[in-house]
All heavy atoms as an XYZ file, in Angstrom:
883
protein
N     109.274     51.154    -50.485
C     110.672     50.991    -50.065
C     110.892     49.529    -49.662
O     110.185     49.007    -48.807
C     110.915     51.937    -48.875
C     112.245     51.769    -48.220
S     113.474     52.790    -49.024
C     114.882     52.373    -48.051
N     111.831     48.886    -50.302
C     112.043     47.466    -49.990
C     113.171     47.292    -48.978
O     114.063     48.120    -48.851
C     112.338     46.680    -51.264
O     113.471     47.202    -51.905
N     113.086     46.172    -48.247
C     114.114     45.823    -47.267
C     115.174     44.971    -47.956
O     114.842     44.094    -48.752
C     113.480     45.036    -46.118
C     114.487     44.572    -45.089
S     113.745     43.529    -43.826
C     113.342     44.776    -42.628
N     116.451     45.228    -47.646
C     117.551     44.466    -48.240
C     117.953     43.332    -47.292
O     118.380     43.590    -46.168
C     118.726     45.405    -48.538
C     118.362     46.460    -49.581
C     119.520     47.379    -49.929
N     120.115     48.038    -48.780
C     119.688     49.202    -48.264
N     118.655     49.816    -48.788
N     120.311     49.738    -47.220
N     117.802     42.099    -47.788
C     118.006     40.916    -46.957
C     119.159     40.077    -47.516
O     119.193     39.765    -48.706
C     116.717     40.058    -46.898
C     116.921     38.824    -46.045
C     115.551     40.897    -46.374
N     120.082     39.707    -46.624
C     121.254     38.913    -47.001
C     121.190     37.553    -46.316
O     120.952     37.472    -45.111
C     122.531     39.656    -46.576
C     123.864     38.948    -46.781
C     124.125     38.661    -48.253
C     125.002     39.798    -46.198
N     121.396     36.494    -47.095
C     121.419     35.129    -46.567
C     122.851     34.616    -46.630
O     123.509     34.723    -47.658
C     120.511     34.208    -47.394
C     119.062     34.588    -47.325
C     118.488     35.367    -48.323
C     118.266     34.185    -46.264
C     117.152     35.728    -48.260
C     116.923     34.538    -46.192
C     116.368     35.316    -47.196
N     123.327     34.027    -45.521
C     124.714     33.555    -45.441
C     124.766     32.090    -45.016
O     124.100     31.689    -44.063
C     125.514     34.396    -44.414
C     125.555     35.859    -44.847
C     126.925     33.842    -44.228
C     126.146     36.790    -43.798
N     125.570     31.296    -45.753
C     125.909     29.941    -45.308
C     127.421     29.789    -45.474
O     128.135     30.780    -45.555
C     125.096     28.873    -46.055
S     125.427     28.718    -47.820
N     127.912     28.564    -45.528
C     129.363     28.355    -45.594
C     129.942     28.639    -46.977
O     130.830     29.459    -47.144
C     129.724     26.918    -45.191
O     129.326     26.681    -43.866
N     129.422     27.924    -47.987
C     130.010     27.966    -49.325
C     129.189     28.744    -50.352
O     129.631     28.923    -51.476
C     130.205     26.530    -49.850
C     131.161     25.696    -49.038
C     132.589     26.182    -49.136
O     132.939     26.989    -49.984
N     133.427     25.708    -48.231
N     127.979     29.145    -49.997
C     127.075     29.827    -50.921
C     126.768     28.936    -52.136
O     126.744     29.381    -53.265
C     127.654     31.184    -51.369
C     126.626     32.047    -52.083
O     126.898     32.596    -53.134
N     125.442     32.168    -51.524
N     126.526     27.638    -51.861
C     126.200     26.707    -52.942
C     124.802     26.119    -52.815
O     124.172     25.839    -53.827
C     127.213     25.556    -52.966
C     128.584     26.038    -53.345
C     129.535     24.953    -53.791
N     130.826     25.596    -54.028
C     131.936     25.298    -53.394
N     131.964     24.331    -52.512
N     133.040     25.950    -53.655
N     124.320     25.916    -51.583
C     123.054     25.203    -51.406
C     122.016     26.025    -50.639
O     121.012     26.441    -51.188
C     123.304     23.858    -50.704
C     124.328     22.937    -51.401
C     124.661     21.744    -50.529
C     123.801     22.484    -52.747
N     122.270     26.254    -49.361
C     121.246     26.878    -48.516
C     121.007     28.353    -48.820
O     119.875     28.764    -49.064
C     121.593     26.686    -47.036
C     121.488     25.232    -46.595
C     122.047     25.029    -45.212
N     123.498     25.207    -45.203
C     124.256     25.212    -44.126
N     123.692     25.076    -42.941
N     125.551     25.346    -44.196
N     122.050     29.174    -48.781
C     121.816     30.614    -48.975
C     121.364     30.965    -50.400
O     120.475     31.798    -50.560
C     123.007     31.460    -48.525
O     124.180     31.140    -49.205
N     121.895     30.302    -51.458
C     121.357     30.607    -52.789
C     119.884     30.177    -52.937
O     119.114     30.828    -53.631
C     122.241     29.820    -53.760
C     123.441     29.429    -52.995
C     123.062     29.419    -51.542
N     119.519     29.085    -52.255
C     118.112     28.662    -52.265
C     117.253     29.741    -51.620
O     116.227     30.154    -52.177
C     117.922     27.314    -51.528
O     118.652     26.296    -52.223
C     116.453     26.925    -51.454
N     117.682     30.217    -50.465
C     116.928     31.270    -49.765
C     116.830     32.529    -50.620
O     115.758     33.132    -50.731
C     117.595     31.579    -48.431
N     117.931     32.897    -51.242
C     117.931     34.096    -52.099
C     116.892     33.950    -53.211
O     116.110     34.865    -53.472
C     119.325     34.304    -52.708
C     119.397     35.516    -53.614
C     120.762     35.713    -54.248
O     121.612     34.800    -54.198
O     120.981     36.802    -54.804
N     116.852     32.779    -53.834
C     115.923     32.544    -54.938
C     114.475     32.483    -54.452
O     113.580     33.057    -55.069
C     116.300     31.239    -55.651
C     115.900     31.237    -57.093
C     116.634     30.162    -57.881
O     117.802     29.886    -57.660
N     115.929     29.551    -58.799
N     114.232     31.797    -53.338
C     112.875     31.644    -52.811
C     112.262     33.005    -52.484
O     111.100     33.262    -52.781
C     112.870     30.731    -51.554
C     111.559     30.828    -50.800
C     113.148     29.282    -51.961
N     113.048     33.893    -51.881
C     112.498     35.176    -51.427
C     112.695     36.317    -52.424
O     112.210     37.422    -52.204
C     113.064     35.529    -50.048
C     112.596     34.572    -49.002
C     113.432     33.575    -48.513
C     111.284     34.613    -48.536
C     112.984     32.659    -47.571
C     110.830     33.705    -47.597
C     111.675     32.729    -47.117
N     113.365     36.043    -53.543
C     113.573     37.074    -54.569
C     112.252     37.561    -55.157
O     112.142     38.696    -55.600
C     114.479     36.538    -55.678
N     111.241     36.708    -55.144
C     109.956     37.082    -55.736
C     109.051     37.853    -54.775
O     107.983     38.301    -55.149
C     109.233     35.818    -56.225
O     109.004     34.954    -55.126
N     109.483     38.003    -53.524
C     108.711     38.786    -52.561
C     108.794     40.242    -52.976
O     109.886     40.761    -53.189
C     109.275     38.608    -51.150
C     108.763     37.391    -50.467
C     108.866     36.112    -50.922
C     108.057     37.338    -49.233
N     108.283     35.270    -50.020
C     107.773     35.990    -48.984
C     107.658     38.298    -48.313
C     107.088     35.578    -47.852
C     106.987     37.890    -47.178
C     106.700     36.537    -46.966
N     107.676     40.903    -53.027
C     107.654     42.288    -53.489
C     108.348     43.264    -52.574
O     108.914     44.253    -53.016
N     108.362     43.001    -51.283
C     108.831     44.009    -50.326
C     110.297     43.861    -49.925
O     110.766     44.583    -49.054
C     107.958     43.957    -49.073
O     107.989     42.648    -48.532
N     111.014     42.913    -50.531
C     112.431     42.755    -50.171
C     113.322     42.564    -51.399
O     112.866     42.099    -52.444
C     112.668     41.570    -49.188
C     112.314     40.228    -49.830
C     111.915     41.771    -47.886
C     112.743     39.029    -49.006
N     114.580     42.946    -51.245
C     115.631     42.626    -52.214
C     116.513     41.593    -51.538
O     116.782     41.698    -50.335
C     116.501     43.855    -52.496
C     115.865     44.932    -53.314
C     116.828     46.106    -53.435
O     117.919     45.927    -54.021
O     116.495     47.176    -52.916
N     116.974     40.598    -52.294
C     117.767     39.536    -51.675
C     119.163     39.425    -52.286
O     119.374     39.763    -53.446
C     117.072     38.162    -51.811
O     116.889     37.871    -53.202
C     115.734     38.141    -51.112
N     120.073     38.914    -51.458
C     121.419     38.568    -51.907
C     121.875     37.409    -51.025
O     121.290     37.150    -49.967
C     122.367     39.752    -51.755
N     122.916     36.693    -51.475
C     123.461     35.614    -50.649
C     124.973     35.565    -50.807
O     125.518     36.029    -51.804
C     122.836     34.262    -51.026
O     123.229     33.872    -52.324
N     125.613     34.985    -49.800
C     127.073     34.885    -49.802
C     127.497     33.753    -48.883
O     126.718     33.274    -48.062
C     127.698     36.199    -49.343
N     128.756     33.351    -49.027
C     129.332     32.328    -48.161
C     130.355     32.943    -47.235
O     131.114     33.834    -47.635
N     130.393     32.462    -46.009
C     131.316     33.010    -45.006
C     132.736     32.461    -45.180
O     133.709     33.073    -44.770
C     130.782     32.763    -43.565
C     131.539     33.603    -42.534
C     130.829     31.299    -43.203
C     131.069     35.002    -42.424
N     132.869     31.294    -45.828
C     134.197     30.705    -46.028
C     134.963     31.448    -47.123
O     134.365     31.957    -48.073
C     134.085     29.219    -46.390
C     133.589     28.386    -45.225
O     133.370     28.877    -44.133
N     133.385     27.111    -45.470
N     136.272     31.469    -47.008
C     137.114     32.175    -47.988
C     136.981     31.603    -49.393
O     137.143     32.314    -50.373
C     138.583     32.149    -47.554
C     138.799     32.959    -46.287
O     138.085     33.910    -46.026
N     139.780     32.560    -45.498
N     136.717     30.293    -49.499
C     136.622     29.648    -50.814
C     135.169     29.508    -51.288
O     134.865     28.713    -52.164
C     137.311     28.282    -50.800
C     136.699     27.318    -49.784
O     135.950     27.769    -48.892
O     136.984     26.116    -49.881
N     134.271     30.310    -50.725
C     132.858     30.258    -51.119
C     132.702     30.701    -52.566
O     133.520     31.466    -53.091
C     132.037     31.165    -50.204
N     131.618     30.226    -53.213
C     131.340     30.625    -54.600
C     131.192     32.142    -54.707
O     131.655     32.753    -55.665
C     130.072     29.923    -55.111
C     130.326     28.453    -55.426
O     131.451     27.969    -55.166
O     129.410     27.779    -55.942
N     130.511     32.742    -53.746
C     130.358     34.196    -53.684
C     130.733     34.614    -52.262
O     129.888     34.622    -51.377
C     128.914     34.596    -54.015
C     128.718     36.096    -53.961
O     129.594     36.853    -54.326
N     127.566     36.516    -53.473
N     132.022     34.923    -52.017
C     132.462     35.210    -50.649
C     131.830     36.480    -50.078
O     131.614     37.447    -50.801
C     133.977     35.367    -50.783
C     134.332     34.821    -52.123
C     133.105     34.961    -52.975
N     131.560     36.441    -48.801
C     130.978     37.579    -48.102
C     131.957     38.744    -48.069
O     133.145     38.552    -47.843
C     130.622     37.159    -46.670
C     129.928     38.196    -45.810
C     128.591     38.607    -46.415
C     129.711     37.650    -44.413
N     131.449     39.954    -48.308
C     132.293     41.149    -48.283
C     131.700     42.181    -47.312
O     130.511     42.124    -46.982
C     132.361     41.809    -49.681
O     131.037     42.227    -50.042
C     132.914     40.857    -50.727
N     132.528     43.123    -46.915
C     132.069     44.214    -46.052
C     130.993     45.030    -46.769
O     130.046     45.510    -46.148
C     133.255     45.100    -45.671
N     131.105     45.149    -48.080
C     130.122     45.902    -48.870
C     128.749     45.248    -48.810
O     127.728     45.931    -48.702
C     130.568     46.036    -50.340
C     131.787     46.916    -50.562
C     133.112     46.274    -50.158
O     133.212     45.033    -50.111
O     134.056     47.029    -49.862
N     128.719     43.923    -48.897
C     127.436     43.205    -48.805
C     126.799     43.401    -47.441
O     125.589     43.595    -47.327
C     127.645     41.708    -49.062
C     127.332     41.187    -50.457
C     127.669     39.705    -50.549
C     125.895     41.438    -50.853
N     127.615     43.354    -46.407
C     127.093     43.561    -45.051
C     126.536     44.974    -44.915
O     125.459     45.187    -44.360
C     128.178     43.278    -43.993
C     128.488     41.780    -43.981
C     127.724     43.745    -42.608
C     129.659     41.391    -43.142
N     127.251     45.941    -45.454
C     126.793     47.334    -45.393
C     125.482     47.512    -46.170
O     124.617     48.287    -45.766
C     127.869     48.258    -45.953
N     125.330     46.771    -47.268
C     124.114     46.844    -48.098
C     122.903     46.291    -47.344
O     121.798     46.829    -47.442
C     124.361     46.047    -49.392
C     123.146     45.817    -50.218
C     122.620     46.668    -51.165
C     122.291     44.661    -50.215
N     121.496     46.100    -51.720
C     121.276     44.884    -51.160
C     122.301     43.463    -49.493
C     120.270     43.948    -51.397
C     121.301     42.544    -49.734
C     120.298     42.776    -50.679
N     123.112     45.232    -46.571
C     122.007     44.504    -45.937
C     121.387     45.265    -44.771
O     122.084     45.901    -43.989
C     122.495     43.141    -45.455
N     120.058     45.142    -44.667
C     119.340     45.675    -43.509
C     118.987     44.554    -42.532
O     118.750     44.800    -41.361
C     118.078     46.383    -43.971
C     118.376     47.646    -44.762
C     117.132     48.199    -45.407
O     116.537     47.565    -46.264
N     116.738     49.382    -44.978
N     118.942     43.342    -43.052
C     118.645     42.171    -42.242
C     119.504     41.022    -42.759
O     119.561     40.795    -43.971
C     117.152     41.812    -42.338
C     116.664     40.555    -41.624
C     116.957     40.603    -40.134
C     115.166     40.381    -41.857
N     120.191     40.335    -41.855
C     121.089     39.245    -42.241
C     120.605     37.948    -41.597
O     120.368     37.902    -40.390
C     122.539     39.536    -41.795
C     123.061     40.813    -42.477
C     123.454     38.342    -42.094
C     124.411     41.288    -41.951
N     120.466     36.915    -42.432
C     120.135     35.580    -41.931
C     121.359     34.695    -42.099
O     121.942     34.637    -43.173
C     118.978     34.957    -42.724
C     117.653     35.591    -42.455
C     117.110     36.507    -43.343
C     116.915     35.265    -41.317
C     115.878     37.095    -43.105
C     115.682     35.848    -41.068
C     115.156     36.759    -41.966
N     121.747     33.999    -41.021
C     122.797     32.983    -41.105
C     122.135     31.625    -40.893
O     121.119     31.525    -40.206
C     123.930     33.213    -40.069
C     124.690     34.503    -40.366
C     123.409     33.213    -38.647
N     122.686     30.592    -41.499
C     122.061     29.274    -41.415
C     122.377     28.549    -40.107
O     121.575     27.773    -39.610
C     122.504     28.402    -42.598
C     122.061     28.948    -43.946
S     120.264     29.016    -44.108
C     120.094     30.243    -45.393
N     123.584     28.791    -39.533
C     123.993     28.087    -38.316
C     124.726     29.041    -37.373
O     125.239     30.075    -37.805
C     124.948     26.937    -38.665
C     124.335     25.859    -39.541
C     125.356     24.813    -39.924
O     125.853     24.118    -39.021
O     125.687     24.706    -41.115
N     124.819     28.652    -36.100
C     125.519     29.484    -35.109
C     126.972     29.723    -35.491
O     127.509     30.789    -35.246
C     125.462     28.821    -33.726
C     124.154     29.082    -33.058
C     124.209     28.723    -31.574
N     122.847     28.576    -31.102
C     122.216     27.422    -30.980
N     122.847     26.302    -31.265
N     120.971     27.378    -30.574
N     127.607     28.720    -36.081
C     129.017     28.866    -36.474
C     129.170     30.009    -37.488
O     130.173     30.718    -37.481
C     129.592     27.527    -37.013
C     128.924     27.104    -38.308
C     131.092     27.615    -37.195
N     128.162     30.212    -38.326
C     128.220     31.317    -39.291
C     128.133     32.659    -38.563
O     128.829     33.611    -38.918
C     127.080     31.215    -40.316
C     127.095     29.944    -41.087
N     125.953     29.233    -41.364
C     128.117     29.232    -41.625
C     126.275     28.139    -42.046
N     127.586     28.123    -42.205
N     127.274     32.723    -37.542
C     127.158     33.966    -36.762
C     128.489     34.262    -36.063
O     128.938     35.403    -36.024
C     126.037     33.856    -35.730
C     125.792     35.195    -35.036
C     125.066     35.087    -33.716
N     123.856     34.328    -33.757
C     122.641     34.844    -33.587
N     122.490     36.129    -33.395
N     121.588     34.068    -33.595
N     129.130     33.225    -35.518
C     130.412     33.409    -34.834
C     131.484     33.924    -35.792
O     132.211     34.864    -35.481
C     130.876     32.095    -34.191
C     129.935     31.644    -33.070
O     129.137     32.476    -32.579
O     129.999     30.459    -32.698
N     131.579     33.294    -36.970
C     132.570     33.720    -37.965
C     132.275     35.143    -38.436
O     133.185     35.941    -38.629
C     132.567     32.778    -39.175
C     133.249     31.456    -38.933
C     133.260     30.634    -40.209
C     133.964     29.322    -40.033
N     133.974     28.527    -41.275
N     131.006     35.435    -38.626
C     130.576     36.762    -39.057
C     131.013     37.814    -38.035
O     131.576     38.852    -38.387
C     129.052     36.763    -39.213
C     128.378     38.020    -39.749
C     128.822     38.294    -41.178
C     126.866     37.862    -39.689
N     130.780     37.538    -36.766
C     131.150     38.470    -35.698
C     132.656     38.688    -35.637
O     133.117     39.802    -35.399
C     130.668     37.944    -34.348
O     129.272     37.856    -34.333
N     133.424     37.613    -35.842
C     134.889     37.727    -35.780
C     135.441     38.498    -36.988
O     136.280     39.373    -36.853
C     135.521     36.340    -35.736
C     135.422     35.685    -34.372
C     136.240     34.402    -34.321
C     136.123     33.724    -32.987
N     134.982     32.802    -32.909
N     134.954     38.138    -38.184
C     135.502     38.700    -39.418
C     135.026     40.124    -39.710
O     135.755     40.908    -40.302
C     135.093     37.823    -40.612
C     136.123     36.810    -41.041
C     135.553     35.948    -42.144
C     136.328     36.075    -43.424
N     135.981     35.048    -44.407
N     133.785     40.421    -39.332
C     133.189     41.696    -39.739
C     132.606     42.484    -38.568
O     131.608     43.181    -38.723
C     132.090     41.438    -40.784
C     132.596     40.845    -42.059
C     132.498     39.487    -42.291
C     133.172     41.637    -43.046
C     132.961     38.922    -43.480
C     133.645     41.096    -44.234
C     133.541     39.736    -44.454
N     133.244     42.387    -37.422
C     132.725     43.053    -36.212
C     132.415     44.537    -36.459
O     131.364     45.038    -36.091
C     133.740     42.910    -35.073
C     133.260     43.512    -33.767
C     134.240     43.267    -32.637
N     134.571     41.867    -32.438
C     133.826     40.993    -31.754
N     132.700     41.394    -31.209
N     134.198     39.749    -31.612
N     133.336     45.246    -37.098
C     133.171     46.695    -37.313
C     131.954     47.012    -38.189
O     131.318     48.040    -38.011
C     134.435     47.269    -37.948
N     131.628     46.135    -39.133
C     130.520     46.393    -40.057
C     129.158     46.008    -39.488
O     128.134     46.329    -40.074
C     130.732     45.626    -41.376
C     131.850     46.153    -42.238
C     133.219     45.636    -41.844
O     133.349     44.735    -41.032
N     134.256     46.219    -42.416
N     129.136     45.309    -38.375
C     127.875     44.755    -37.868
C     127.174     45.625    -36.824
O     126.290     45.158    -36.143
C     128.122     43.364    -37.263
C     128.389     42.262    -38.271
C     128.802     40.993    -37.556
C     127.164     42.008    -39.138
N     127.553     46.877    -36.729
C     126.994     47.730    -35.675
C     125.474     47.889    -35.767
O     124.775     47.767    -34.783
C     127.655     49.104    -35.722
C     129.161     49.016    -35.579
C     129.668     49.891    -34.478
C     131.164     49.868    -34.337
N     131.749     48.627    -33.943
N     124.953     48.137    -36.960
C     123.523     48.436    -37.127
C     122.688     47.219    -37.544
O     121.476     47.252    -37.465
C     123.330     49.528    -38.201
C     124.067     50.821    -37.897
C     123.570     51.477    -36.611
O     122.345     51.541    -36.415
O     124.416     51.911    -35.802
N     123.328     46.176    -38.032
C     122.598     45.058    -38.611
C     121.967     44.135    -37.583
O     122.542     43.876    -36.531
C     123.510     44.217    -39.526
C     123.520     44.685    -40.945
C     124.405     45.894    -41.141
O     124.980     46.418    -40.196
N     124.515     46.347    -42.363
N     120.812     43.632    -37.951
C     120.160     42.598    -37.175
C     120.542     41.261    -37.813
O     120.382     41.087    -39.025
C     118.639     42.800    -37.238
C     117.907     41.967    -36.234
C     116.476     42.473    -36.084
N     115.619     41.305    -36.136
C     114.576     41.183    -36.928
N     114.223     42.155    -37.726
N     113.868     40.078    -36.909
N     121.070     40.345    -37.011
C     121.483     39.030    -37.510
C     120.587     37.976    -36.867
O     120.478     37.903    -35.649
C     122.973     38.736    -37.178
C     123.372     37.359    -37.685
C     123.872     39.811    -37.773
N     119.956     37.166    -37.720
C     119.057     36.113    -37.252
C     119.644     34.761    -37.638
O     119.974     34.534    -38.799
C     117.653     36.263    -37.884
C     116.740     35.115    -37.470
C     117.035     37.608    -37.525
N     119.775     33.872    -36.644
C     120.263     32.513    -36.914
C     119.072     31.591    -37.150
O     118.171     31.493    -36.312
C     121.106     32.016    -35.747
S     121.774     30.366    -36.051
N     119.065     30.906    -38.294
C     117.931     30.050    -38.670
C     118.062     28.613    -38.167
O     117.111     27.855    -38.210
C     117.768     30.042    -40.201
C     117.451     31.403    -40.823
C     117.516     31.311    -42.340
C     116.094     31.907    -40.367
N     119.250     28.219    -37.718
C     119.496     26.836    -37.271
C     119.078     25.808    -38.320
O     118.344     24.863    -38.026
C     118.770     26.551    -35.941
C     119.454     27.234    -34.768
O     120.694     27.138    -34.689
O     118.754     27.866    -33.959
N     119.567     25.997    -39.541
C     119.294     25.045    -40.627
C     120.608     24.342    -40.965
O     121.533     24.975    -41.473
C     118.718     25.747    -41.872
C     117.365     26.391    -41.528
C     118.577     24.757    -43.030
C     116.728     27.175    -42.655
N     120.700     23.029    -40.660
C     121.958     22.301    -40.896
C     122.249     22.104    -42.380
O     121.355     22.207    -43.225
C     121.715     20.963    -40.198
C     120.237     20.807    -40.162
C     119.650     22.185    -40.106
N     123.489     21.795    -42.673
C     123.955     21.625    -44.053
C     123.675     20.204    -44.535
O     124.588     19.413    -44.718
C     125.452     21.936    -44.110
C     125.957     22.031    -45.544
O     125.127     22.015    -46.471
O     127.174     22.114    -45.730
N     122.397     19.891    -44.727
C     122.059     18.548    -45.214
C     120.968     18.588    -46.285
O     120.237     17.634    -46.483
C     121.670     17.645    -44.046
C     120.454     18.078    -43.262
C     119.981     16.950    -42.343
N     118.912     17.399    -41.499
C     119.005     17.584    -40.182
N     120.115     17.336    -39.551
N     117.962     18.013    -39.491
N     120.875     19.716    -46.959
C     119.862     19.866    -48.005
C     120.522     20.185    -49.338
O     121.593     20.776    -49.383
C     118.896     21.003    -47.651
C     118.130     20.749    -46.381
C     118.577     21.271    -45.167
C     116.974     19.975    -46.386
C     117.884     21.028    -43.991
C     116.279     19.728    -45.214
C     116.729     20.262    -44.019
O     116.043     20.014    -42.858
N     119.840     19.806    -50.420
C     120.303     20.150    -51.754
C     119.726     21.498    -52.168
O     118.747     21.970    -51.593
C     119.863     19.078    -52.770
C     120.625     17.777    -52.589
O     121.822     17.835    -52.244
O     120.016     16.710    -52.778
N     120.296     22.088    -53.199
C     119.820     23.353    -53.738
C     118.363     23.212    -54.178
O     118.013     22.274    -54.897
C     120.705     23.773    -54.924
C     120.273     25.046    -55.582
C     120.380     26.253    -54.912
C     119.767     25.036    -56.862
C     119.985     27.444    -55.520
C     119.373     26.221    -57.480
C     119.480     27.421    -56.797
N     117.514     24.098    -53.713
C     116.083     24.144    -54.055
C     115.316     22.873    -53.638
O     114.254     22.578    -54.180
C     115.866     24.437    -55.549
C     116.351     25.810    -55.970
S     115.655     27.212    -55.045
C     113.995     27.301    -55.737
N     115.845     22.127    -52.681
C     115.140     20.938    -52.175
C     113.848     21.393    -51.478
O     113.863     22.330    -50.667
C     116.044     20.197    -51.185
C     115.423     18.923    -50.652
C     116.348     18.157    -49.706
O     117.580     18.164    -49.941
O     115.843     17.551    -48.760
N     112.709     20.748    -51.799
C     111.429     21.171    -51.217
C     111.433     21.256    -49.691
O     110.859     22.199    -49.130
C     110.440     20.106    -51.718
C     111.038     19.642    -53.014
C     112.538     19.698    -52.800
N     112.085     20.332    -49.006
C     112.134     20.360    -47.542
C     112.888     21.608    -47.051
O     112.507     22.218    -46.046
C     112.799     19.104    -46.998
N     113.931     22.004    -47.763
C     114.688     23.205    -47.416
C     113.830     24.449    -47.647
O     113.790     25.351    -46.807
C     115.981     23.286    -48.230
C     116.823     24.561    -48.066
C     117.201     24.808    -46.612
C     118.061     24.495    -48.940
N     113.130     24.490    -48.758
C     112.263     25.637    -49.072
C     111.193     25.803    -47.990
O     110.953     26.904    -47.500
C     111.628     25.482    -50.470
C     112.724     25.586    -51.539
C     110.531     26.522    -50.697
C     112.286     25.221    -52.933
N     110.592     24.700    -47.592
C     109.552     24.739    -46.560
C     110.129     25.254    -45.230
O     109.529     26.088    -44.557
C     108.936     23.355    -46.387
C     107.740     23.361    -45.458
C     107.065     21.993    -45.393
O     107.564     21.007    -45.920
N     105.936     21.949    -44.726
N     111.305     24.758    -44.873
C     111.971     25.178    -43.646
C     112.302     26.674    -43.689
O     112.067     27.408    -42.724
C     113.250     24.348    -43.474
C     113.888     24.227    -42.110
C     112.880     23.795    -41.053
C     115.040     23.228    -42.171
N     112.828     27.124    -44.808
C     113.154     28.542    -44.974
C     111.911     29.406    -44.838
O     111.926     30.427    -44.137
C     113.815     28.782    -46.341
C     115.268     28.350    -46.462
C     115.686     28.282    -47.920
C     116.187     29.278    -45.685
N     110.836     29.008    -45.501
C     109.604     29.791    -45.438
C     109.084     29.872    -44.001
O     108.671     30.931    -43.536
C     108.547     29.215    -46.385
C     108.895     29.506    -47.842
C     107.964     28.855    -48.853
O     107.244     27.907    -48.495
O     107.967     29.305    -50.011
N     109.154     28.765    -43.275
C     108.684     28.734    -41.886
C     109.513     29.649    -40.993
O     108.979     30.379    -40.164
C     108.750     27.286    -41.345
O     107.931     26.466    -42.169
C     108.266     27.200    -39.919
N     110.847     29.620    -41.176
C     111.736     30.338    -40.263
C     112.019     31.785    -40.659
O     112.283     32.620    -39.795
C     113.057     29.578    -40.130
C     112.887     28.247    -39.412
C     114.206     27.555    -39.208
C     114.040     26.328    -38.347
N     115.103     26.206    -37.365
N     111.964     32.098    -41.940
C     112.323     33.443    -42.410
C     111.132     34.399    -42.416
O     111.246     35.550    -41.993
C     112.962     33.375    -43.824
C     113.155     34.763    -44.410
C     114.294     32.634    -43.770
N     109.982     33.934    -42.881
C     108.816     34.806    -43.083
C     108.443     35.644    -41.859
O     108.152     36.838    -42.002
C     107.607     33.989    -43.614
C     106.322     34.799    -43.580
C     107.898     33.504    -45.030
N     108.466     35.093    -40.625
C     108.099     35.929    -39.469
C     108.986     37.181    -39.290
O     108.566     38.135    -38.644
C     108.266     34.982    -38.286
C     108.123     33.613    -38.853
C     108.694     33.699    -40.240
N     110.180     37.184    -39.863
C     111.104     38.305    -39.716
C     110.980     39.335    -40.837
O     111.607     40.387    -40.779
C     112.553     37.790    -39.680
C     112.819     36.851    -38.552
N     113.046     37.288    -37.263
C     112.858     35.495    -38.504
C     113.225     36.235    -36.480
N     113.119     35.148    -37.216
N     110.206     39.003    -41.871
C     110.116     39.869    -43.048
C     108.927     40.821    -42.962
O     107.940     40.517    -42.296
C     109.980     39.012    -44.323
C     111.136     38.070    -44.624
C     110.833     37.274    -45.876
C     112.444     38.825    -44.775
N     109.018     41.943    -43.683
C     107.852     42.827    -43.753
C     106.737     42.127    -44.535
O     107.010     41.219    -45.312
C     108.375     44.048    -44.521
C     109.596     43.595    -45.235
C     110.162     42.440    -44.453
N     105.517     42.535    -44.319
C     104.389     41.918    -45.023
C     104.575     42.088    -46.540
O     105.122     43.069    -46.990
C     103.091     42.558    -44.577
N     104.074     41.107    -47.288
C     104.206     41.150    -48.743
C     103.419     42.258    -49.276
O     102.857     42.780    -49.861
C     103.739     39.845    -49.377
C     104.750     38.748    -49.189
C     104.284     37.490    -49.820
N     104.919     37.314    -51.103
C     105.002     36.160    -51.736
N     104.452     35.107    -51.231
N     105.598     36.059    -52.887
């Protein structure tokens, strides 16, 4: 049984798609990503939140927006803030290393 993990950033262009791709190969989890902003490439929906068992946000501002926009859907979900600022490119090695360091402790064993 795999865990469903959702990664959220602002626009769903750099950080969360990188995280989705990095952890997609983990055997014990399914991944998805979305952006909290209305004009995100893949905007966050109530359905995605309902699908997720664990939600990672990149910054505190994302957690705040998430709580305001989707309060009713967040009853059962665990939300973890990674504190990763928006200064990395898609699949940048430094971002991948940071994600692996901060995300792995929250995931089930491979």
